[in-house]
C-alpha positions in Angstrom: 35.6 -94.2 12.7 33.4 -91.5 10.4 31.7 -88.1 11.5 29.4 -87.1 8.5 27.2 -83.6 9.4 24.9 -82.2 6.5 24.2 -78.4 7.2 21.7 -76.6 4.9 22.3 -72.6 3.7 20.7 -70.3 1.6 23.8 -69.5 -0.5 24.2 -70.8 -3.7 27.2 -73.1 -4.4 29.5 -71.0 -6.3 29.5 -68.1 -3.2 30.2 -71.0 -1.3 33.1 -72.2 -3.2 34.5 -68.5 -3.4 34.3 -68.1 0.7 35.9 -71.1 1.4 39.2 -69.2 2.7 42.0 -68.7 5.6 39.3 -66.1 7.1 36.5 -68.7 7.2 38.6 -71.2 8.1 39.3 -69.2 11.4 36.1 -68.6 11.9 35.2 -72.7 12.0 38.0 -72.9 15.1 36.9 -74.4 18.0 36.7 -72.4 21.1 38.5 -74.6 23.5 41.7 -74.3 21.5 43.8 -71.6 20.4 44.9 -72.2 16.7 47.8 -70.6 14.8 47.7 -71.1 11.1 51.1 -71.1 10.3 50.8 -71.7 6.3 47.5 -72.0 4.7 47.7 -72.6 0.4 43.8 -73.0 -0.5 41.9 -75.9 -1.3 43.3 -77.1 -4.4 45.3 -80.3 -5.0 48.5 -79.9 -3.3 47.8 -77.3 -1.3 49.1 -77.5 2.3 47.6 -76.7 5.6 50.0 -76.3 8.5 48.7 -75.7 11.9 49.7 -75.2 15.8 47.2 -76.0 18.0 47.5 -75.2 22.0 44.9 -77.0 24.3 45.5 -75.9 28.0 49.1 -77.1 28.4 49.7 -79.1 25.3 50.9 -77.9 21.9 50.3 -80.0 19.0 51.5 -79.7 15.2 48.9 -80.6 12.4 49.8 -80.4 8.8 47.2 -81.6 6.2 47.4 -81.8 2.2 44.5 -81.2 0.0 44.6 -84.9 -2.1 41.7 -84.3 -4.0 39.2 -81.7 -5.3 36.4 -81.8 -8.0 33.4 -79.9 -9.3 30.5 -80.8 -11.5 27.0 -79.7 -12.2 25.7 -80.3 -8.7 28.8 -80.2 -6.4 32.1 -78.8 -5.6 34.5 -80.3 -3.3 38.0 -80.8 -1.7 39.6 -83.7 0.5 42.6 -82.8 2.5 44.5 -85.8 4.5 46.6 -85.5 7.2 50.3 -85.9 7.2 51.3 -84.7 11.2 48.6 -85.0 13.4 48.3 -84.9 17.0 49.5 -87.4 19.5 46.0 -89.1 19.4 45.3 -89.7 16.2 46.6 -91.9 13.6 45.0 -90.9 10.5 42.5 -87.9 9.2 40.8 -87.7 5.8 38.1 -85.1 5.6 35.9 -83.9 2.6 34.4 -80.8 2.5 31.6 -81.0 -0.2 29.2 -78.1 -1.0 25.9 -79.6 -2.8 23.4 -77.6 -4.9 19.6 -78.1 -3.2 16.6 -76.3 -4.2 17.1 -73.3 -1.6 20.7 -73.0 -2.0 23.2 -75.3 -1.1 24.0 -78.5 1.4 27.8 -78.2 2.8 28.4 -81.8 4.0 31.5 -82.7 6.5 32.7 -86.4 6.0 35.3 -87.3 8.3 37.3 -90.4 8.5 39.6 -90.6 11.2 41.2 -93.3 13.4 42.7 -92.8 17.1 46.0 -94.0 17.9 45.3 -96.4 20.1 42.0 -98.2 20.5 41.4 -97.1 24.0 41.5 -93.5 22.9 38.4 -94.0 20.5 35.8 -92.6 23.1 38.4 -89.2 23.5 38.6 -88.9 19.8 35.3 -89.3 19.1 34.6 -86.4 21.7 37.0 -84.5 20.2 35.7 -84.6 16.4 32.1 -83.6 18.0 33.6 -80.8 20.0 35.3 -79.7 16.5 32.3 -79.8 14.5 29.8 -78.8 16.5 30.0 -74.9 15.6 30.1 -75.3 12.3 26.4 -75.4 11.5 25.8 -72.2 13.6 28.8 -70.7 11.9 28.0 -71.8 8.3 24.5 -70.4 8.6 25.5 -67.2 9.8 28.4 -66.9 7.2 26.6 -68.3 4.1 22.8 -66.9 4.6 24.3 -63.6 4.3 24.8 -64.1 0.7 21.4 -65.3 0.0 19.9 -62.0 -1.3 23.0 -60.7 -2.8 
């Protein structure tokens, strides 16, 4: 299954790249979960992100590894792949892409995932939607501050 969202912001690619860090990661956290970052190495190939997620009475671990990073004249991005996932996910691959645009940049969230069981598809799709729904607002608030520096 795929979830794709494109978010235009007023900041240049270079500023966005510098700001993809632990602090922004915490800002992007959905409000319906308690998130504890156990490890955050960054966005370079081989870096790991270890999370503990609490929602209601359920505690889940999530470990992702940065499997790819690229940069050219038009875009920068990296890809994380889930190695340890919550009980309802079989696989997870997430590309974070920042493309230059005439008015700043476009942040692209491109997620490929597979539920553990087919009957979980609707639940997992809803979870992914809730996880990414606040991101446009957060990204605009976070990155539009750089527009006139």
